[in-house]
N, C-alpha and C positions, 0 to 999 in steps of 0.2 A: 720338138724343137732341135735345131742344129746348133753346133758350136758357133757358127757364123752369126746366128741371131743373138746369142748370148754376148759375143764380143762386140756386136753393134751396140747393145744396150750398156754394157759395163765399161767398154773401152779396151784398147789394145795395149795399154801401158804395161810393161814388164820390167820389174826391177832386176838388174843383172850386175854381176861382178866378173872381173877377169879371173881366170884360174890361178893367177899369181897373188890374188888378194889373200889376206890373212884371216884367221878366225876372229880376231879383234875387229877387223874391218867389217866382217860379216855381221857380228853382233851389233855393231853400231848401225849398220844398214837395216837390219831386221827391226831394231827398236825405233829408229827414226821414221821408217815407213809404216810401222805397225802391221807387219806382215809375218807370215810363217815360213816362207821359203824364198830362195833366190835362185834364178837360173844362172849357171856359170858358163861363160862364153870363152871360146878360143877364137879370137878374131870375131867373125860374125856367126860362127858355128856353135851350136849347143854342145858343150863339153860335159856338162853335168848339171845336177840340181842338188842343192843343200838346204836342209830344213832345220827347224828348231830341234827336232828329234836327233838329227845327226850331230848337232852341237852338244847335246846332252851326253850322248854316247862317247863323243870325243873327250869332253872334259872329265867325265866320270872315269875314263881310263887313265887319268893322270896327265894327259897331254896339255900343253899350254896354248895360249891364244896367239902365239907367233907362228903357228903352223900354217902352211898354205892350204887353200881350200881343196887342192888335189888330194890331201891326206884324209879328207872326210866326206867328200861329195860322192853322190851316187853317179856312176858313169854310164850305167845301163839305163838310160833315161827312157821311160815310156812317154810317148807323145801322142797327140791327136791332131786331126786336121779340121779345117773349117766345115767340112761336110759331115763330120761325125755327129751321131745322134746323142743327145744328153742322157737318154735312158741307158744306152750302151756304155757311156762314160761312167755313170753311177755304178754299174756292175763292175767294170774294169777297176775302178778306184777302190771299191769295197773289197773285191777279191784280192787285189794286189796290196791292200792295206797302205795306200798312199793317198795324200790329200791334195796333191797339185799335179797338173798335167800341162806341160808347155804345148802350145798350139804351133805346129810347124807346117808350113805350106810351101811347096816347091823349094825346100831347103832354107826357108826364111822363118825366123821366129816372129809369129804374128800376134801372140798374146799368151795368156796363161789362164787356166780354169782351175778353180778350187772346188772341193766337195761342197763348200758353203754356197758357191755360185750355182752349182747343180741343184742343191736343195731349194734355194731361193727361187730359181726358175720353175721348179716343179710346183712349189707352193703358189706362186703367181698364176701358173696355168690352172691349178685346181680352183683357185679363187675366181678366176675369170669364168671357168666352166660353171661354178656354182651360181655366179651372178647371172649368167646366161639362162640357166635352168630356172632360177627364181623369176626372172623377167618373163620367160615363156609361160610359166604357171600362172602368172598374174594376168595374162591376156585373156 
């Protein structure tokens, strides 16, 4: 399965914030949307990504919630494309120890994939394969 197939099923909505947003705004956004990461934009370009883990490290270091996202976001953002294979993404995410990959195609943000999305897609594929095999054996 490719990222394009996953995005078609789950949708391409991505929660974003500008780089000038504060940690307090980030916390509100994460809580309101019930998500674990936000893509940070500079105009239409992906400038970074910030996750719950980044917030924990930031606050544990004694910093306050008025800091800009540029103080804690990851700027070396790993991305994927619509053509990427989900098996490859699972390996990339596991080895890199991150749970979210923005989907960027031709310089445009097209979606976001979480490790949960990848696991769910794999479980769905295994269930479909099992159903197919059971159907075949019943014939």
